[in-house]
C-alpha positions in Angstrom: 31.0 8.8 -31.7 27.6 7.4 -30.7 25.2 9.8 -29.1 24.0 9.1 -25.5 20.2 8.8 -25.4 18.2 8.7 -22.1 14.7 7.4 -22.1 12.1 8.4 -19.5 8.9 6.3 -19.4 5.9 7.7 -17.5 5.0 4.1 -16.7 6.6 1.8 -14.2 4.9 -1.3 -15.6 7.3 -4.1 -16.7 5.4 -4.5 -20.0 4.7 -0.8 -20.6 3.8 0.3 -24.1 5.6 3.6 -23.4 8.8 1.8 -22.5 8.5 -0.3 -25.7 8.0 3.0 -27.7 11.1 4.5 -26.2 13.1 1.4 -27.2 11.7 1.6 -30.7 12.7 5.3 -30.8 16.2 4.4 -29.7 16.4 1.7 -32.4 15.2 4.1 -35.1 17.5 6.8 -33.9 20.5 4.7 -34.9 24.0 4.9 -33.6 23.4 5.7 -30.0 24.0 4.3 -26.5 20.6 4.1 -24.9 19.9 4.1 -21.2 16.5 3.9 -19.5 16.0 6.0 -16.4 14.4 4.6 -13.3 11.6 6.9 -12.3 10.7 4.9 -9.2 11.6 7.8 -7.0 10.1 8.7 -3.5 7.3 11.2 -3.7 8.5 14.8 -3.6 8.3 16.3 -0.1 9.9 19.6 0.7 10.5 18.6 4.3 12.4 15.5 3.2 14.4 17.6 0.7 15.3 20.1 3.4 16.4 17.4 5.8 18.3 15.2 3.3 18.5 16.8 -0.1 17.7 15.0 -3.2 17.2 11.2 -2.7 19.7 8.9 -4.4 17.4 7.9 -7.3 16.7 11.6 -8.1 20.4 12.4 -8.0 21.0 9.5 -10.4 18.4 10.9 -12.8 19.9 14.4 -12.6 23.3 12.9 -13.6 21.8 10.9 -16.4 20.0 13.9 -17.8 23.2 16.0 -17.6 25.3 13.3 -19.3 22.8 12.6 -22.2 23.1 14.1 -25.6 19.3 13.9 -26.0 16.3 12.8 -24.0 13.3 10.6 -25.1 10.1 10.9 -23.0 7.0 8.8 -23.5 4.0 9.0 -21.3 0.7 7.2 -21.0 -2.4 9.3 -20.3 -4.0 9.0 -16.8 -7.2 11.0 -16.4 -6.3 13.4 -19.3 -2.8 14.1 -17.8 0.7 12.8 -17.5 1.3 10.2 -14.8 2.2 11.0 -11.2 5.4 9.0 -11.7 6.6 11.3 -14.5 5.4 14.5 -12.8 7.2 13.5 -9.6 10.5 12.9 -11.4 10.2 16.3 -13.1 9.5 17.9 -9.7 12.6 16.3 -8.1 14.9 17.3 -11.1 13.6 20.8 -10.9 15.2 21.1 -7.5 18.7 20.5 -8.8 21.2 23.2 -9.3 22.6 23.6 -11.9 19.5 22.6 -14.0 20.5 19.6 -16.2 17.6 20.1 -18.6 18.6 23.5 -20.0 19.3 23.3 -23.7 18.8 19.6 -24.0 17.2 18.2 -27.1 14.1 16.3 -26.1 11.6 14.2 -28.1 8.1 13.8 -26.6 5.7 11.0 -27.4 2.9 9.1 -25.9 1.2 5.7 -26.0 -2.1 4.9 -24.5 -5.0 2.4 -24.6 -7.5 5.0 -25.9 -8.1 6.1 -29.4 -6.3 9.4 -29.0 -3.1 7.7 -27.9 -2.4 10.0 -25.0 -2.4 13.3 -26.9 -3.7 15.3 -24.0 -1.0 13.9 -21.7 1.6 14.7 -24.4 0.3 18.3 -24.6 0.6 18.6 -20.8 4.1 17.1 -20.9 5.2 19.8 -23.4 3.9 22.4 -21.0 5.7 20.8 -18.1 8.9 21.0 -20.0 8.7 24.7 -20.8 10.3 26.0 -17.5 13.3 23.7 -18.1 14.2 25.5 -21.3 14.7 22.3 -23.3 14.8 22.2 -27.1 11.8 20.1 -28.1 12.3 18.2 -31.4 10.2 20.0 -34.0 8.1 17.2 -35.4 4.5 16.2 -35.6 3.1 14.8 -32.4 3.4 11.0 -32.1 0.5 9.5 -30.1 0.2 5.7 -30.4 -3.5 4.7 -29.9 -4.6 1.2 -28.8 -1.0 0.8 -27.7 -1.2 -2.7 -26.3 -2.0 -3.9 -29.8 0.7 -1.9 -31.7 3.8 -4.0 -30.8 4.8 -7.5 -31.7 6.3 -10.1 -29.3 9.8 -8.5 -29.7 8.5 -5.0 -28.9 8.6 -3.7 -32.4 5.9 -1.4 -33.8 3.6 -3.2 -36.2 1.9 -0.2 -37.7 3.9 1.4 -40.6 2.3 4.8 -40.0 3.5 4.9 -36.4 7.0 3.7 -37.4 7.3 6.4 -40.1 6.2 9.1 -37.7 8.6 7.9 -35.0 11.4 7.8 -37.6 10.6 11.5 -38.5 10.7 12.4 -34.8 14.1 10.7 -34.4 15.4 12.6 -37.4 14.2 15.9 -35.9 15.9 14.9 -32.6 19.2 14.1 -34.4 19.0 17.5 -36.1 18.6 19.2 -32.7 21.6 17.2 -31.3 23.7 18.3 -34.4 22.8 21.9 -33.8 24.5 21.7 -30.4 23.8 24.1 -27.5 
């Protein structure tokens, strides 16, 4: 049976390099049903949560995480950190009981315009995932530099080194899925 992969892009841009990277990851993962989460969620506000609970888009994300066999997360780097979009989504999901992240296999990656490829944001993202008790895929960090120039017109990676690293990351993620909870 095909695994269910959920992709979370830290960018809302239609032509996002991070969304392209997630799609490449899903392609290289192989036999999997891939869904992209919509992180266009209202800003977290404790008063709103108290009055109305989790907004619909956050509830949808919680269900998607719970239903997925594995999660792919890719973030650009904004001012040496993850994006507000991604942090906001993590904050909303943190309010859910039971916690859908616990024990989930997760692959973290980044793509950014700079020469470091978002490595600082990726490091921060790994720290942000710690309280959720996820199982991060044990592979070398994948940070795609000069990301706007690394994909062809079909959204495929053009750099063999990046594709090989992404393939290794997907193999590590598959191994985590096979290990189970």
